[in-house]
N, C-alpha and C positions, 0 to 999 in steps of 0.2 A: 746623072747630070746634077751639078751643084751650082747655085748662084747665091751671091751675097749682096744684099741691098742695104744701103745706108740712107736713112732719112730721119727727119725730126718727128718724134712721136712722144707726146707728153714729156717733152724736154729730155728725151732719152733716145737711144739708138734702137733700131729694129734689126734683128738678124733673122733671115728666112732661108730655109733650105727645103728642097724637094727631092724625093727619092721615088723612082718608078720601076725598080727591079729590072733595069735594062742591061746591067753589067754582070749578072750571074750571082750576086749575093742573095741570101735568103733571110735569115733572122739573126739577131744578136744573142739570143738565148731563149729559154722557155721555162714555164712552170706547169706542173700537172701532166696529164696524160696526152700531151701533144706529140704527134708522130709525123714523120715524112714531110718536113718543110721543104718545098721545092720551088725553084724558079722555072716557070713554064711559059710557053706560048699558048695559042688558042688550044683548048682542050675541053672535052665533055660538052661541046657546043657553046662554050663561053669564050668570048673574045676579050683580050685585055682592055681595060678602060682607056689606057693611053699607051701608045707605042706597041712593041711586039712581045713584051714579057710582063708577067705578073707573078705574085706570090700565091702559092696554094699551101695550105696547112691542113692536117687531118687530126681528128680526135679519135682515139681508141685506147681502152674501151670507153664507151659513152658513160661518163661519170664526172661530176663536178664541173668546174669552170676553168679549163686550161687556158693558159695565156702564152701568146707569142710576143717576144720582145722585139719590136720592130724599130725602135728608136731609143736614144739615150742622150740626155742633156746634162752635161757636167759643168762644174765651175759656176753654179748659180748662187745668187745672193738673196738676202732678205728684200722683199718687195718685188721680186721678179715674177713675171707672168709668162707662161708658155702655152701657146695655143697649138694643138695638134689636130689634123684632119686626115682621114683616109677614106677611100672608096672601098666598100665591102660588097660582096656578092654572095647571097644565099638564094635558094630556089623555092622556099616555102613561105608564101605570103601569110603574114599574121601568125606564124607558128615557128617552132624550132625546125631546123637549126637556125641560129642567128648570131650576131656578134655586136659588140659595141666597143668604143674606145675607153681605155682605163689606164690608170697609172699607179705606180708605187714609188716610194723613196728608197734609195739605195746609198751605200757608201760611195764616195766620189771616185773610188778606184776599183770597185767591184760591182758589176751589174747584177750578179746573182745574189748579192746580199739583200736583205729585206729590212727596212727601217720603218715600215708603216704604209698604209694605203694613202694614195693621193686622190682617191675617188675617180669619177669619170662621168660620162654623160648618161642620161636616163633613157635615151632612145636607142633602140636596136635597129639593125638593118631590117628593111621591110619585106624582103623576099621577092621583090618585083624586078630585080635586076641590079645593076650597080647603084648603090646608095651611099651618099657621103655622110659620115658621122664625125662630129667635132667636139672638142672640149677644151676649156681653158683651165690650166692648173696654176696655182698660186703658192708661192713660198710663204704667204701670209697665213696659211693654215696652221693651226695650233700644233699639229704633230710633225711639222717640218723643222729640222734643226740645222744649224749652220754646218756646212761641209757635206751635206747630203745632195745627191743627184736625183734626177727624175727619169724613171724607166717608163717609156710609152709602150702600151700593150694593146694588142688586138685580143680582147677577151671573148671566149667562145661559149655558147650556150646551146645544148642539144637536148631534144626530148629523150626521155628514158626509153622510148620505143623506137628511136630513130635508127638509121642504118649504121653499121659498125664496120669500117671506120666512116666518119662523117667528114666531108670536105668543105672547106671555105676558100674564098678567093679575095685577095687584097691587092690594091694598086694605088698609086699616086699619094704617098704620104707627104704631107706638107707640115712643117714645124716653123713657128714664128715666135720670137721672144723679144721682149723689150730690154733684155739684158745686154750690156756692152762687154761682158766678160765670158758669157756662156760658150760652150763648145757643143755642137750638135753632131751626134754619131749615128750613122746609118750602117746597115750591113754592107761591108766593103766589096769591091769587085773581086771576083775569083782570080787568084794568081797561081800559076803553076798548073799542076795536073789535077783533073777532076773526072772521076768515073761517073757515068750515067747509064744505068741498066734499063732505062725506059719506065713507062707507067705500068702499074699493076694491071693485070688482065683477068677477066672471067671468061672461060672458054667451055665449049661443049666437050663431053667425053669423046675420045676418038678423033678429035679434030687436030689439024696441023697447027702448031703454035710457033710464032717467030719471036726470038729474043733479039733486041736491037740495041746496040751500044753506040749508035751514030751520034748521040747527043753528048758523048764524052769530049773533053777538050783539054788542050795543053797550051797555055799562054806563052810558055817559054820554048816551044818547039813542037815536035811531032810525037804522037803516040806510036810506040814501036811494037807493042804486044798487047793482045787481049786474051783473057782467060776466064771462061765460064765454069762454075762449079755448083752442083746441087747441094744445098745445105739442109733442106727439110722436105718432108713429104713421106707418105706411106709407100709410094711406088718409086722404084729406082728408074731414072730416066736416062736414056742414051741420046746425047746431042748429035746432030749431024756433023758439027765441027766445033769443038769446045774452045778453039783458039781463033775463031773468026769474029769479026766485028758484028756480023749478023749470022745467026744460026737458027735451026729449026729442030723440032721434035714432035712426036705424036703423043697427044694426051692420053693417059690411061682410060680404061673403060669404067671407071668408078670415080665417085666424088673424092676429091683430095685437094689439099693446099700445098703447092710446090713452091719452094723458095730457091732462087738461084743468086749466087754472088758473082759479080763481075769485078775483076781486078785488071786495071790497065797499068802499063809500064812505059817509061820513056827511056831514052838512050843513056841517061845519067843514073839509071837504077832506081829512080823514084817510082812509087806506086800509089794507087788510089783505088778504093773499093766502094761499090754500091750494090744494093740488092733489089730484087723484084719478086713480087708474089704472083703466082699464077693459080687462080682458083678454078678447079675442074668441076663441072656440073654434070652429074649423071642422074637423069630422071628415072624414077621407078614406074612411071606411067600414070594412067588415069585412076583416081581413087574417089570414093565418096567421102564427104566430110566426116562421117562417122568412122570410116576406116582410118582417116588421118588422126582423129581424136583418140581412137583406140579404146574408148570407154575406160580410161584410166587418167590419173593426174598428168602423166607424161605421154606424149605421142610416141608410138612405136617407130615412127619415121623421122624422129628428131635428127636434124642436120642433113636430111636427104632432100632431094628435089622431086616434087610431085606436081601433078596436074589435077585440078578439080574444077567444079563449076557450081554455081548457086545464084541466088537472087540477092541483090544488094538491099539490106534492110536499114542501114544507117551509115553515115560517113562524116568525116571531117577532113582537114588538110593532111593528116598523117596517114589515113587509110580508110577502110570500110569493113563492115561486117557482111558476110554472106551466109545464107542458109539454104539447104537443099531439101528439107523435109519439115513437116510439122511434128517434130519428135525430139526426144533427148539426143544429145551428141550430134546435132545437125547443123551447128553454127561454128564459124571460125572468124577470127580477126585477120584481115589482109593488110599488111604494111606496104604502102606504095608511095607516100609523099607526092600525090598528084599524078603519078605515072599513068594510071589507068583512065583518068578523066571520065569517071563513071558517075551515075546518078542512082538515087534510090529507085528501086523497081526494075533496074537492068538485070537481065540474066547474063552472067559473065563467066567466061572460062579463064582461069588464071594458072600460071605455072611459076613456081618459086621454091624457096627453101623453107622447110618446116623448122621453126625455132621455138624453143621454150624460153620466153623472156620473162624472168622472174615468175615462173609457173603459169604464165598465160601462153597457151598454145597459139601460135600465129604463123601465117604464111607470108614470108618476105618475098615480094615480087619486084623489089627495086632493081634487081639485076636479072629479073625473069621476063615474063611476057603476060599479056592480057588480050582478050578478044571478046568484045560485047556481042552477044548472040541475038538479043532482042531488048526492046525498051518498054517501059510503062506497064510492066506486069503486075498483076494482083499478088500481094504478098501473103504468106501463110498467116493464119490466125495466131495471135499470141497464146502461149501455153500458160494456163493458170497454175501457179505453184504456191506453196505455203512455206517452203524452205529452199534457200539458195544452196545449190550443190554443183559439183564439177560437171554433172551430166547436162546442165543447162547453160554452161559457159558459152557465151557468144550467141545464144539463142534469144529470140524475142519472147519475153515472158510478161506475165501480168501478176501483180501482187496487190493485196488489199489489206488495209489495217488502219491504225491510228497514228498520227504524228506524235512520236514520243521523244523527239530530239530535233531542235531547230538547226538551220544551216550554220556550219562552222566557217572558219576563214577559207576553207578549201571548197566550199559549196556543197558539203555533205550534210544530209539530215537523215533521220531514221523514221521508218514506218513500221511500227510494231517490231522493232529490233532489226529490220532489214535496211541497209544503207541505200539511200537514193542520192545520186551524184549528178552534177551539172555538166559533165564532160561534153555532151552534145547539146544540151539545152541552152546554156548561156553562162555568163560570168557571174557565178554566185547568185544565180537566178535574176541577175540584173538585166539581162538581155531578153527576158521573157516577162509575161504579165503575171506569173504565178508566184505567190509567196506563201509557204506552208504556215499553218496556224497550229500551235501546240494543242493537242487533244482532239483535233478534227479528224474526220474519217476521209480517206482517199483511196482511190484505185489508180495504180501507176503501171504504165506499159513501157517497155523499152528493152534493148539488148542487155543481157546480164554480162557485165564486164568483170575483170579481175585485175586489181592493181594494188600494190602496197599491202599484200597479204590479206586482201578483203574483197569479197564479192560485192558488186554494186549494180543496182538497176539504173539505167541511164535513159530517162525520158528524152525524146528527140525534139518535141515541141509541145505547145499547149494541148494538142489533141491527145497526147499520151498521159494527160493528167485529168482525172475525173474526181469531182467532189463527191464524197460519200462512198459507200460500199457498192459492190456490183449490183446493177439493176436486176429485177426479177427475170427479165429475158435472158440475162447472161448467167444466171444461176444454174448449176449443174443439176440435172433432173433427179439424181438419186439421193438428194439430201434436202431436207426442208425444216426450217425452224417455224413452229406454229405461233408461239406467243410467249412473252415474258410479262407476268402480271403479279400484283398491280404495279403500275409504273406512273408516277413515283410510288415508292413503297416504304414501309417502316414496321418492323425491321426485317420481315421475311418476304422473300421473292420466290415465286414459282416459275419454273421454266419448263416448257413442253417442246419436244422435237421428235421427229421420226426420220428414219432412213428407209428408202424404198428398196435398198439392197443391203445385205449384211456387210458391215465394215467397222473399222476401229474409229472411235470418236473421242475427242478430248474437249472438255468444256472448262475454260479458265477465266477467272475474274482479274481484271487489271484496273488500277486507279488512273486518275487523270494524267499523272506523270509517266504512265507507261510501266509502273512497277507491278509485278505479279503479286496479287493479293491472296488468291486461293484457287486450288484445282477442285472443281465440283464433280467432274466425271472424267474417268480415263479407262476406257474399256471397249468391249464389243457391243455394238448396237445391231440387233437382229432386224431382218427385213420386215418392213411394215409394222414394227413394234413402236408404240408410242412411249417415249421416255419422259418421266416427270421427275424433276430435280427441284429441291427446295434449298434456298440459301438464307441462312440466318446471319444477318449483318449487324447484330446488336453490339458487337465489339468494334465496329468500324464507325468512323465519323461521317457526317452528312456530306453529300456531294455526288458528282457524276462518276459512274463506274462503267466499264465496258466488258461485255460478255463475248469471249472469243470461242466460237464453235468450229472445230477443225476435224475433218474426216480424211480418209485416204484420198479423196478426190475433190474436196471442197473446203472453203474457208468463209466464214461469215462473222461479222461483228455487230452487236446491238448495244446501244447505250441505254442505261437505266439510271434513275436518280433516287438516292436514299435521302429522305427527309426525316429528321428526328425533332 
């Protein structure tokens, strides 16, 4: 539907157009990893904002900020302003995926040319349903040049841990300009023959699958022939009738991704082709989390579908951690984007695909299932660790040490070299009451996450942050520091400690900035043997220093002061 309105506005004319994807058009072009732009009716539980049809676009792989060209304004001049609005739909409140309206300048005769950014609005769709986003573009920008046109974009943003592909929905694009010369272009109506192989499907192994070409159309007459052909997949599929509008087949008994091309013909010999992906899911059955992790960097069940259970230890809008034992290899990240509607303390059974997402082992249940078995359960005690390793990925751990790096722009700071991150706690610590102080001692609890090639401990709230090193009641029984004396000292310090069991011990001196100064002891401490170490600090400057005592099972820090 198009409408042209003429009225007086700032002594100029207004041209307004609306496009609502009612006539079969999709997009005018795209940039980046945008796939499968489709004109659809109600789907995935989502109704069009207005009318019977809407635009859906998908991003795959999840990388960058792909753009769908949904409008184009040509023949604009200096001083022109163009306001564009559309309704967008994403399903994750306050998180990715999301979208906003953006623009770029192009040549007046080529929408795919790029002459610079026209900027866009700062607000994203809010994930609570249909949400309108708007922006006013102006040719008064310094980077606009005469003869250039405006490309109106739906710009997409997805989490690096989001589902692949990620879908977005768009409807009711409205464009208004004060120009009396501009021409507004929308995706035009479909003319002639158009094949439609139907929506992509995820099916169980061994199930009967239906391929449906009933959405195909021919505006110039009738469709005379249909032809289905398998073009990808590890299993060769026999269709019930490869020349029928609707046909069926039995899915193989193993996981696979099958691709079928549909070609339709009319009486004039014209043809049109579309494809559909059928993802076959074959579950290997119930496994413990340790079996899924496989006690290695990569899961032995990667890309396979499994079922497991555990207790929810932390969550956000993208998913949650579960853990099934107080042990190494007992935790895993579950990607769900709100599907499970679970809470911390729930015992939950989940089924989904094992994925290695940039070396983080995760269970993707967005196309799987979940079942809450019980609520408000007591969680496992955190495991005290002195080194972050693959064995404790996604497990609730506890680390203790000294703040030797303050939060960066990404909300990351370091505790004796271990990265502490705000992924669950808040926005760069702004949503919580805690701000780390350089040189102070802390004990931090939280799931051990892995992202951007780095292990990170993620405190969930203020209860996971403790000022100072572990209290005496939390100290492990087989290790004891007796005393460091005198304190303050000049220039010699005596340190006495014992272990109740024979074990390896390292004693290291660090300065206030977290730099390693000297290793005082690195060896075997025998059971019930009192160890006496002397440190001569005559070559070091006055100030506070930190003694790190680390054994096979324990970690402790003590502050001492050198005064010269």
